[in-house]
mmCIF file of the N, C-alpha and C atoms, coordinates in Angstrom:
data_MODEL
# 
_entry.id   MODEL 
# 
loop_
_atom_site.group_PDB 
_atom_site.id 
_atom_site.type_symbol 
_atom_site.label_atom_id 
_atom_site.label_alt_id 
_atom_site.label_comp_id 
_atom_site.label_asym_id 
_atom_site.label_entity_id 
_atom_site.label_seq_id 
_atom_site.pdbx_PDB_ins_code 
_atom_site.Cartn_x 
_atom_site.Cartn_y 
_atom_site.Cartn_z 
_atom_site.occupancy 
_atom_site.B_iso_or_equiv 
_atom_site.pdbx_formal_charge 
_atom_site.auth_seq_id 
_atom_site.auth_comp_id 
_atom_site.auth_asym_id 
_atom_site.auth_atom_id 
_atom_site.pdbx_PDB_model_num 
ATOM 1   N N  . MET A 1 1  ? -23.980 -20.540 -41.896 1.00 0.00 ? 1  MET A N  1 
ATOM 2   C CA . MET A 1 1  ? -24.248 -20.009 -40.582 1.00 0.00 ? 1  MET A CA 1 
ATOM 3   C C  . MET A 1 1  ? -24.080 -21.121 -39.550 1.00 0.00 ? 1  MET A C  1 
ATOM 4   N N  . ILE A 1 2  ? -23.569 -20.753 -38.412 1.00 0.00 ? 2  ILE A N  1 
ATOM 5   C CA . ILE A 1 2  ? -23.398 -21.681 -37.303 1.00 0.00 ? 2  ILE A CA 1 
ATOM 6   C C  . ILE A 1 2  ? -24.756 -21.922 -36.671 1.00 0.00 ? 2  ILE A C  1 
ATOM 7   N N  . GLN A 1 3  ? -25.124 -23.204 -36.575 1.00 0.00 ? 3  GLN A N  1 
ATOM 8   C CA . GLN A 1 3  ? -26.456 -23.518 -36.066 1.00 0.00 ? 3  GLN A CA 1 
ATOM 9   C C  . GLN A 1 3  ? -26.448 -24.337 -34.781 1.00 0.00 ? 3  GLN A C  1 
ATOM 10  N N  . THR A 1 4  ? -25.322 -24.945 -34.443 1.00 0.00 ? 4  THR A N  1 
ATOM 11  C CA . THR A 1 4  ? -25.278 -25.778 -33.243 1.00 0.00 ? 4  THR A CA 1 
ATOM 12  C C  . THR A 1 4  ? -24.099 -25.377 -32.366 1.00 0.00 ? 4  THR A C  1 
ATOM 13  N N  . ASP A 1 5  ? -24.148 -25.822 -31.121 1.00 0.00 ? 5  ASP A N  1 
ATOM 14  C CA . ASP A 1 5  ? -23.032 -25.569 -30.202 1.00 0.00 ? 5  ASP A CA 1 
ATOM 15  C C  . ASP A 1 5  ? -21.743 -26.211 -30.716 1.00 0.00 ? 5  ASP A C  1 
ATOM 16  N N  . ASP A 1 6  ? -21.865 -27.411 -31.288 1.00 0.00 ? 6  ASP A N  1 
ATOM 17  C CA . ASP A 1 6  ? -20.678 -28.085 -31.819 1.00 0.00 ? 6  ASP A CA 1 
ATOM 18  C C  . ASP A 1 6  ? -20.046 -27.285 -32.950 1.00 0.00 ? 6  ASP A C  1 
ATOM 19  N N  . GLN A 1 7  ? -20.854 -26.717 -33.805 1.00 0.00 ? 7  GLN A N  1 
ATOM 20  C CA . GLN A 1 7  ? -20.339 -25.891 -34.891 1.00 0.00 ? 7  GLN A CA 1 
ATOM 21  C C  . GLN A 1 7  ? -19.659 -24.638 -34.341 1.00 0.00 ? 7  GLN A C  1 
ATOM 22  N N  . MET A 1 8  ? -20.223 -24.075 -33.281 1.00 0.00 ? 8  MET A N  1 
ATOM 23  C CA . MET A 1 8  ? -19.629 -22.891 -32.671 1.00 0.00 ? 8  MET A CA 1 
ATOM 24  C C  . MET A 1 8  ? -18.261 -23.225 -32.066 1.00 0.00 ? 8  MET A C  1 
ATOM 25  N N  . LEU A 1 9  ? -18.192 -24.351 -31.373 1.00 0.00 ? 9  LEU A N  1 
ATOM 26  C CA . LEU A 1 9  ? -16.913 -24.768 -30.791 1.00 0.00 ? 9  LEU A CA 1 
ATOM 27  C C  . LEU A 1 9  ? -15.875 -25.025 -31.872 1.00 0.00 ? 9  LEU A C  1 
ATOM 28  N N  . LEU A 1 10 ? -16.288 -25.657 -32.958 1.00 0.00 ? 10 LEU A N  1 
ATOM 29  C CA . LEU A 1 10 ? -15.367 -25.918 -34.066 1.00 0.00 ? 10 LEU A CA 1 
ATOM 30  C C  . LEU A 1 10 ? -14.865 -24.610 -34.677 1.00 0.00 ? 10 LEU A C  1 
ATOM 31  N N  . ALA A 1 11 ? -15.744 -23.645 -34.833 1.00 0.00 ? 11 ALA A N  1 
ATOM 32  C CA . ALA A 1 11 ? -15.350 -22.341 -35.379 1.00 0.00 ? 11 ALA A CA 1 
ATOM 33  C C  . ALA A 1 11 ? -14.323 -21.672 -34.469 1.00 0.00 ? 11 ALA A C  1 
ATOM 34  N N  . GLN A 1 12 ? -14.538 -21.737 -33.169 1.00 0.00 ? 12 GLN A N  1 
ATOM 35  C CA . GLN A 1 12 ? -13.588 -21.156 -32.221 1.00 0.00 ? 12 GLN A CA 1 
ATOM 36  C C  . GLN A 1 12 ? -12.240 -21.867 -32.302 1.00 0.00 ? 12 GLN A C  1 
ATOM 37  N N  . GLN A 1 13 ? -12.249 -23.179 -32.437 1.00 0.00 ? 13 GLN A N  1 
ATOM 38  C CA . GLN A 1 13 ? -11.010 -23.940 -32.550 1.00 0.00 ? 13 GLN A CA 1 
ATOM 39  C C  . GLN A 1 13 ? -10.267 -23.572 -33.830 1.00 0.00 ? 13 GLN A C  1 
ATOM 40  N N  . CYS A 1 14 ? -10.996 -23.398 -34.907 1.00 0.00 ? 14 CYS A N  1 
ATOM 41  C CA . CYS A 1 14 ? -10.368 -23.028 -36.178 1.00 0.00 ? 14 CYS A CA 1 
ATOM 42  C C  . CYS A 1 14 ? -9.692  -21.663 -36.077 1.00 0.00 ? 14 CYS A C  1 
ATOM 43  N N  . ILE A 1 15 ? -10.355 -20.724 -35.425 1.00 0.00 ? 15 ILE A N  1 
ATOM 44  C CA . ILE A 1 15 ? -9.760  -19.398 -35.230 1.00 0.00 ? 15 ILE A CA 1 
ATOM 45  C C  . ILE A 1 15 ? -8.479  -19.515 -34.405 1.00 0.00 ? 15 ILE A C  1 
ATOM 46  N N  . GLY A 1 16 ? -8.526  -20.313 -33.355 1.00 0.00 ? 16 GLY A N  1 
ATOM 47  C CA . GLY A 1 16 ? -7.337  -20.529 -32.524 1.00 0.00 ? 16 GLY A CA 1 
ATOM 48  C C  . GLY A 1 16 ? -6.204  -21.157 -33.310 1.00 0.00 ? 16 GLY A C  1 
ATOM 49  N N  . ASN A 1 17 ? -6.518  -22.119 -34.159 1.00 0.00 ? 17 ASN A N  1 
ATOM 50  C CA . ASN A 1 17 ? -5.493  -22.757 -34.989 1.00 0.00 ? 17 ASN A CA 1 
ATOM 51  C C  . ASN A 1 17 ? -4.846  -21.753 -35.936 1.00 0.00 ? 17 ASN A C  1 
ATOM 52  N N  . LEU A 1 18 ? -5.647  -20.911 -36.551 1.00 0.00 ? 18 LEU A N  1 
ATOM 53  C CA . LEU A 1 18 ? -5.102  -19.905 -37.461 1.00 0.00 ? 18 LEU A CA 1 
ATOM 54  C C  . LEU A 1 18 ? -4.182  -18.934 -36.713 1.00 0.00 ? 18 LEU A C  1 
ATOM 55  N N  . ARG A 1 19 ? -4.568  -18.561 -35.514 1.00 0.00 ? 19 ARG A N  1 
ATOM 56  C CA . ARG A 1 19 ? -3.726  -17.656 -34.714 1.00 0.00 ? 19 ARG A CA 1 
ATOM 57  C C  . ARG A 1 19 ? -2.395  -18.325 -34.346 1.00 0.00 ? 19 ARG A C  1 
ATOM 58  N N  . ARG A 1 20 ? -2.444  -19.617 -34.028 1.00 0.00 ? 20 ARG A N  1 
ATOM 59  C CA . ARG A 1 20 ? -1.203  -20.328 -33.711 1.00 0.00 ? 20 ARG A CA 1 
ATOM 60  C C  . ARG A 1 20 ? -0.274  -20.395 -34.928 1.00 0.00 ? 20 ARG A C  1 
ATOM 61  N N  . VAL A 1 21 ? -0.865  -20.592 -36.096 1.00 0.00 ? 21 VAL A N  1 
ATOM 62  C CA . VAL A 1 21 ? -0.066  -20.598 -37.330 1.00 0.00 ? 21 VAL A CA 1 
ATOM 63  C C  . VAL A 1 21 ? 0.631   -19.256 -37.497 1.00 0.00 ? 21 VAL A C  1 
ATOM 64  N N  . LEU A 1 22 ? -0.095  -18.178 -37.258 1.00 0.00 ? 22 LEU A N  1 
ATOM 65  C CA . LEU A 1 22 ? 0.503   -16.848 -37.391 1.00 0.00 ? 22 LEU A CA 1 
ATOM 66  C C  . LEU A 1 22 ? 1.619   -16.611 -36.384 1.00 0.00 ? 22 LEU A C  1 
ATOM 67  N N  . LEU A 1 23 ? 1.411   -17.040 -35.161 1.00 0.00 ? 23 LEU A N  1 
ATOM 68  C CA . LEU A 1 23 ? 2.459   -16.863 -34.144 1.00 0.00 ? 23 LEU A CA 1 
ATOM 69  C C  . LEU A 1 23 ? 3.729   -17.621 -34.520 1.00 0.00 ? 23 LEU A C  1 
ATOM 70  N N  . GLU A 1 24 ? 3.568   -18.832 -35.004 1.00 0.00 ? 24 GLU A N  1 
ATOM 71  C CA . GLU A 1 24 ? 4.725   -19.620 -35.411 1.00 0.00 ? 24 GLU A CA 1 
ATOM 72  C C  . GLU A 1 24 ? 5.397   -18.997 -36.637 1.00 0.00 ? 24 GLU A C  1 
ATOM 73  N N  . ALA A 1 25 ? 4.606   -18.533 -37.567 1.00 0.00 ? 25 ALA A N  1 
ATOM 74  C CA . ALA A 1 25 ? 5.153   -17.921 -38.779 1.00 0.00 ? 25 ALA A CA 1 
ATOM 75  C C  . ALA A 1 25 ? 5.953   -16.661 -38.440 1.00 0.00 ? 25 ALA A C  1 
ATOM 76  N N  . ARG A 1 26 ? 5.492   -15.920 -37.458 1.00 0.00 ? 26 ARG A N  1 
ATOM 77  C CA . ARG A 1 26 ? 6.198   -14.698 -37.056 1.00 0.00 ? 26 ARG A CA 1 
ATOM 78  C C  . ARG A 1 26 ? 7.597   -15.013 -36.547 1.00 0.00 ? 26 ARG A C  1 
ATOM 79  N N  . ARG A 1 27 ? 7.752   -16.165 -35.938 1.00 0.00 ? 27 ARG A N  1 
ATOM 80  C CA . ARG A 1 27 ? 9.056   -16.560 -35.383 1.00 0.00 ? 27 ARG A CA 1 
ATOM 81  C C  . ARG A 1 27 ? 10.058  -16.964 -36.460 1.00 0.00 ? 27 ARG A C  1 
ATOM 82  N N  . VAL A 1 28 ? 9.574   -17.505 -37.563 1.00 0.00 ? 28 VAL A N  1 
ATOM 83  C CA . VAL A 1 28 ? 10.508  -18.103 -38.533 1.00 0.00 ? 28 VAL A CA 1 
ATOM 84  C C  . VAL A 1 28 ? 10.638  -17.327 -39.849 1.00 0.00 ? 28 VAL A C  1 
ATOM 85  N N  . HIS A 1 29 ? 9.784   -16.356 -40.091 1.00 0.00 ? 29 HIS A N  1 
ATOM 86  C CA . HIS A 1 29 ? 9.829   -15.622 -41.363 1.00 0.00 ? 29 HIS A CA 1 
ATOM 87  C C  . HIS A 1 29 ? 10.279  -14.189 -41.153 1.00 0.00 ? 29 HIS A C  1 
ATOM 88  N N  . SER A 1 30 ? 10.828  -13.600 -42.211 1.00 0.00 ? 30 SER A N  1 
ATOM 89  C CA . SER A 1 30 ? 11.175  -12.179 -42.172 1.00 0.00 ? 30 SER A CA 1 
ATOM 90  C C  . SER A 1 30 ? 9.888   -11.365 -42.106 1.00 0.00 ? 30 SER A C  1 
ATOM 91  N N  . ARG A 1 31 ? 10.015  -10.087 -41.776 1.00 0.00 ? 31 ARG A N  1 
ATOM 92  C CA . ARG A 1 31 ? 8.832   -9.229  -41.689 1.00 0.00 ? 31 ARG A CA 1 
ATOM 93  C C  . ARG A 1 31 ? 8.068   -9.183  -43.007 1.00 0.00 ? 31 ARG A C  1 
ATOM 94  N N  . GLN A 1 32 ? 8.805   -9.056  -44.111 1.00 0.00 ? 32 GLN A N  1 
ATOM 95  C CA . GLN A 1 32 ? 8.154   -8.982  -45.423 1.00 0.00 ? 32 GLN A CA 1 
ATOM 96  C C  . GLN A 1 32 ? 7.431   -10.285 -45.752 1.00 0.00 ? 32 GLN A C  1 
ATOM 97  N N  . ASP A 1 33 ? 8.102   -11.406 -45.537 1.00 0.00 ? 33 ASP A N  1 
ATOM 98  C CA . ASP A 1 33 ? 7.477   -12.704 -45.816 1.00 0.00 ? 33 ASP A CA 1 
ATOM 99  C C  . ASP A 1 33 ? 6.271   -12.930 -44.904 1.00 0.00 ? 33 ASP A C  1 
ATOM 100 N N  . TYR A 1 34 ? 6.412   -12.542 -43.652 1.00 0.00 ? 34 TYR A N  1 
ATOM 101 C CA . TYR A 1 34 ? 5.300   -12.706 -42.715 1.00 0.00 ? 34 TYR A CA 1 
ATOM 102 C C  . TYR A 1 34 ? 4.091   -11.871 -43.159 1.00 0.00 ? 34 TYR A C  1 
ATOM 103 N N  . ALA A 1 35 ? 4.346   -10.638 -43.574 1.00 0.00 ? 35 ALA A N  1 
ATOM 104 C CA . ALA A 1 35 ? 3.249   -9.772  -44.008 1.00 0.00 ? 35 ALA A CA 1 
ATOM 105 C C  . ALA A 1 35 ? 2.503   -10.389 -45.189 1.00 0.00 ? 35 ALA A C  1 
ATOM 106 N N  . ARG A 1 36 ? 3.232   -10.940 -46.150 1.00 0.00 ? 36 ARG A N  1 
ATOM 107 C CA . ARG A 1 36 ? 2.589   -11.574 -47.306 1.00 0.00 ? 36 ARG A CA 1 
ATOM 108 C C  . ARG A 1 36 ? 1.825   -12.823 -46.885 1.00 0.00 ? 36 ARG A C  1 
ATOM 109 N N  . LEU A 1 37 ? 2.389   -13.586 -45.988 1.00 0.00 ? 37 LEU A N  1 
ATOM 110 C CA . LEU A 1 37 ? 1.758   -14.814 -45.518 1.00 0.00 ? 37 LEU A CA 1 
ATOM 111 C C  . LEU A 1 37 ? 0.548   -14.516 -44.635 1.00 0.00 ? 37 LEU A C  1 
ATOM 112 N N  . ALA A 1 38 ? 0.670   -13.524 -43.790 1.00 0.00 ? 38 ALA A N  1 
ATOM 113 C CA . ALA A 1 38 ? -0.351  -13.268 -42.771 1.00 0.00 ? 38 ALA A CA 1 
ATOM 114 C C  . ALA A 1 38 ? -1.621  -12.636 -43.324 1.00 0.00 ? 38 ALA A C  1 
ATOM 115 N N  . GLU A 1 39 ? -1.513  -11.843 -44.367 1.00 0.00 ? 39 GLU A N  1 
ATOM 116 C CA . GLU A 1 39 ? -2.684  -11.102 -44.839 1.00 0.00 ? 39 GLU A CA 1 
ATOM 117 C C  . GLU A 1 39 ? -3.900  -11.989 -45.113 1.00 0.00 ? 39 GLU A C  1 
ATOM 118 N N  . PRO A 1 40 ? -3.789  -13.041 -45.927 1.00 0.00 ? 40 PRO A N  1 
ATOM 119 C CA . PRO A 1 40 ? -4.991  -13.855 -46.173 1.00 0.00 ? 40 PRO A CA 1 
ATOM 120 C C  . PRO A 1 40 ? -5.471  -14.599 -44.919 1.00 0.00 ? 40 PRO A C  1 
ATOM 121 N N  . ILE A 1 41 ? -4.549  -14.959 -44.042 1.00 0.00 ? 41 ILE A N  1 
ATOM 122 C CA . ILE A 1 41 ? -4.939  -15.653 -42.808 1.00 0.00 ? 41 ILE A CA 1 
ATOM 123 C C  . ILE A 1 41 ? -5.688  -14.696 -41.889 1.00 0.00 ? 41 ILE A C  1 
ATOM 124 N N  . LEU A 1 42 ? -5.185  -13.469 -41.779 1.00 0.00 ? 42 LEU A N  1 
ATOM 125 C CA . LEU A 1 42 ? -5.870  -12.480 -40.943 1.00 0.00 ? 42 LEU A CA 1 
ATOM 126 C C  . LEU A 1 42 ? -7.264  -12.159 -41.487 1.00 0.00 ? 42 LEU A C  1 
ATOM 127 N N  . LEU A 1 43 ? -7.394  -12.092 -42.802 1.00 0.00 ? 43 LEU A N  1 
ATOM 128 C CA . LEU A 1 43 ? -8.714  -11.866 -43.398 1.00 0.00 ? 43 LEU A CA 1 
ATOM 129 C C  . LEU A 1 43 ? -9.656  -13.029 -43.092 1.00 0.00 ? 43 LEU A C  1 
ATOM 130 N N  . GLU A 1 44 ? -9.134  -14.240 -43.124 1.00 0.00 ? 44 GLU A N  1 
ATOM 131 C CA . GLU A 1 44 ? -9.941  -15.414 -42.797 1.00 0.00 ? 44 GLU A CA 1 
ATOM 132 C C  . GLU A 1 44 ? -10.371 -15.381 -41.329 1.00 0.00 ? 44 GLU A C  1 
ATOM 133 N N  . ILE A 1 45 ? -9.461  -15.005 -40.438 1.00 0.00 ? 45 ILE A N  1 
ATOM 134 C CA . ILE A 1 45 ? -9.800  -14.892 -39.015 1.00 0.00 ? 45 ILE A CA 1 
ATOM 135 C C  . ILE A 1 45 ? -10.901 -13.858 -38.825 1.00 0.00 ? 45 ILE A C  1 
ATOM 136 N N  . GLN A 1 46 ? -10.757 -12.704 -39.471 1.00 0.00 ? 46 GLN A N  1 
ATOM 137 C CA . GLN A 1 46 ? -11.778 -11.662 -39.343 1.00 0.00 ? 46 GLN A CA 1 
ATOM 138 C C  . GLN A 1 46 ? -13.138 -12.154 -39.831 1.00 0.00 ? 46 GLN A C  1 
ATOM 139 N N  . ALA A 1 47 ? -13.143 -12.854 -40.957 1.00 0.00 ? 47 ALA A N  1 
ATOM 140 C CA . ALA A 1 47 ? -14.404 -13.367 -41.503 1.00 0.00 ? 47 ALA A CA 1 
ATOM 141 C C  . ALA A 1 47 ? -15.039 -14.372 -40.551 1.00 0.00 ? 47 ALA A C  1 
ATOM 142 N N  . ARG A 1 48 ? -14.232 -15.263 -40.001 1.00 0.00 ? 48 ARG A N  1 
ATOM 143 C CA . ARG A 1 48 ? -14.774 -16.269 -39.084 1.00 0.00 ? 48 ARG A CA 1 
ATOM 144 C C  . ARG A 1 48 ? -15.257 -15.632 -37.783 1.00 0.00 ? 48 ARG A C  1 
ATOM 145 N N  . GLU A 1 49 ? -14.514 -14.633 -37.287 1.00 0.00 ? 49 GLU A N  1 
ATOM 146 C CA . GLU A 1 49 ? -14.951 -13.961 -36.063 1.00 0.00 ? 49 GLU A CA 1 
ATOM 147 C C  . GLU A 1 49 ? -16.259 -13.206 -36.291 1.00 0.00 ? 49 GLU A C  1 
ATOM 148 N N  . ARG A 1 50 ? -16.398 -12.586 -37.463 1.00 0.00 ? 50 ARG A N  1 
ATOM 149 C CA . ARG A 1 50 ? -17.644 -11.898 -37.797 1.00 0.00 ? 50 ARG A CA 1 
ATOM 150 C C  . ARG A 1 50 ? -18.807 -12.888 -37.829 1.00 0.00 ? 50 ARG A C  1 
ATOM 151 N N  . LYS A 1 51 ? -18.561 -14.026 -38.464 1.00 0.00 ? 51 LYS A N  1 
ATOM 152 C CA . LYS A 1 51 ? -19.595 -15.058 -38.550 1.00 0.00 ? 51 LYS A CA 1 
ATOM 153 C C  . LYS A 1 51 ? -19.972 -15.542 -37.148 1.00 0.00 ? 51 LYS A C  1 
ATOM 154 N N  . PHE A 1 52 ? -18.955 -15.746 -36.310 1.00 0.00 ? 52 PHE A N  1 
ATOM 155 C CA . PHE A 1 52 ? -19.181 -16.182 -34.938 1.00 0.00 ? 52 PHE A CA 1 
ATOM 156 C C  . PHE A 1 52 ? -19.965 -15.126 -34.160 1.00 0.00 ? 52 PHE A C  1 
ATOM 157 N N  . SER A 1 53 ? -19.586 -13.860 -34.292 1.00 0.00 ? 53 SER A N  1 
ATOM 158 C CA . SER A 1 53 ? -20.269 -12.779 -33.577 1.00 0.00 ? 53 SER A CA 1 
ATOM 159 C C  . SER A 1 53 ? -21.713 -12.637 -34.028 1.00 0.00 ? 53 SER A C  1 
ATOM 160 N N  . ASN A 1 54 ? -21.942 -12.718 -35.332 1.00 0.00 ? 54 ASN A N  1 
ATOM 161 C CA . ASN A 1 54 ? -23.306 -12.612 -35.854 1.00 0.00 ? 54 ASN A CA 1 
ATOM 162 C C  . ASN A 1 54 ? -24.165 -13.748 -35.336 1.00 0.00 ? 54 ASN A C  1 
ATOM 163 N N  . THR A 1 55 ? -23.607 -14.947 -35.319 1.00 0.00 ? 55 THR A N  1 
ATOM 164 C CA . THR A 1 55 ? -24.356 -16.104 -34.833 1.00 0.00 ? 55 THR A CA 1 
ATOM 165 C C  . THR A 1 55 ? -24.651 -15.955 -33.352 1.00 0.00 ? 55 THR A C  1 
ATOM 166 N N  . SER A 1 56 ? -23.678 -15.501 -32.581 1.00 0.00 ? 56 SER A N  1 
ATOM 167 C CA . SER A 1 56 ? -23.888 -15.318 -31.143 1.00 0.00 ? 56 SER A CA 1 
ATOM 168 C C  . SER A 1 56 ? -24.979 -14.288 -30.888 1.00 0.00 ? 56 SER A C  1 
ATOM 169 N N  . ALA A 1 57 ? -24.961 -13.203 -31.634 1.00 0.00 ? 57 ALA A N  1 
ATOM 170 C CA . ALA A 1 57 ? -25.966 -12.155 -31.461 1.00 0.00 ? 57 ALA A CA 1 
ATOM 171 C C  . ALA A 1 57 ? -27.358 -12.687 -31.809 1.00 0.00 ? 57 ALA A C  1 
ATOM 172 N N  . GLU A 1 58 ? -27.450 -13.462 -32.892 1.00 0.00 ? 58 GLU A N  1 
ATOM 173 C CA . GLU A 1 58 ? -28.743 -14.024 -33.283 1.00 0.00 ? 58 GLU A CA 1 
ATOM 174 C C  . GLU A 1 58 ? -29.245 -15.011 -32.229 1.00 0.00 ? 58 GLU A C  1 
ATOM 175 N N  . THR A 1 59 ? -28.329 -15.814 -31.697 1.00 0.00 ? 59 THR A N  1 
ATOM 176 C CA . THR A 1 59 ? -28.708 -16.804 -30.693 1.00 0.00 ? 59 THR A CA 1 
ATOM 177 C C  . THR A 1 59 ? -29.283 -16.113 -29.456 1.00 0.00 ? 59 THR A C  1 
ATOM 178 N N  . TRP A 1 60 ? -28.617 -15.073 -28.997 1.00 0.00 ? 60 TRP A N  1 
ATOM 179 C CA . TRP A 1 60 ? -29.090 -14.382 -27.801 1.00 0.00 ? 60 TRP A CA 1 
ATOM 180 C C  . TRP A 1 60 ? -30.386 -13.638 -28.058 1.00 0.00 ? 60 TRP A C  1 
ATOM 181 N N  . SER A 1 61 ? -30.562 -13.112 -29.270 1.00 0.00 ? 61 SER A N  1 
ATOM 182 C CA . SER A 1 61 ? -31.791 -12.372 -29.547 1.00 0.00 ? 61 SER A CA 1 
ATOM 183 C C  . SER A 1 61 ? -33.003 -13.297 -29.634 1.00 0.00 ? 61 SER A C  1 
ATOM 184 N N  . ASN A 1 62 ? -32.756 -14.580 -29.954 1.00 0.00 ? 62 ASN A N  1 
ATOM 185 C CA . ASN A 1 62 ? -33.847 -15.549 -30.036 1.00 0.00 ? 62 ASN A CA 1 
ATOM 186 C C  . ASN A 1 62 ? -34.143 -16.214 -28.698 1.00 0.00 ? 62 ASN A C  1 
ATOM 187 N N  . TRP A 1 63 ? -33.362 -15.940 -27.697 1.00 0.00 ? 63 TRP A N  1 
ATOM 188 C CA . TRP A 1 63 ? -33.545 -16.574 -26.388 1.00 0.00 ? 63 TRP A CA 1 
ATOM 189 C C  . TRP A 1 63 ? -34.635 -15.995 -25.633 1.00 0.00 ? 63 TRP A C  1 
# 
């Protein structure tokens, strides 16, 4: 669980990095190759965003 502001910023940066990887991959790979490559990355992004959202909700509820 994200417990500090620094951890939250790092999580946001990681999500941004994964999205940049996907954008670059879309430019250089075929649709089929991109789909195979993107699936685990998209699942990782979803998991990190969920973790970020849950942490944000908990932080605000404790304020």
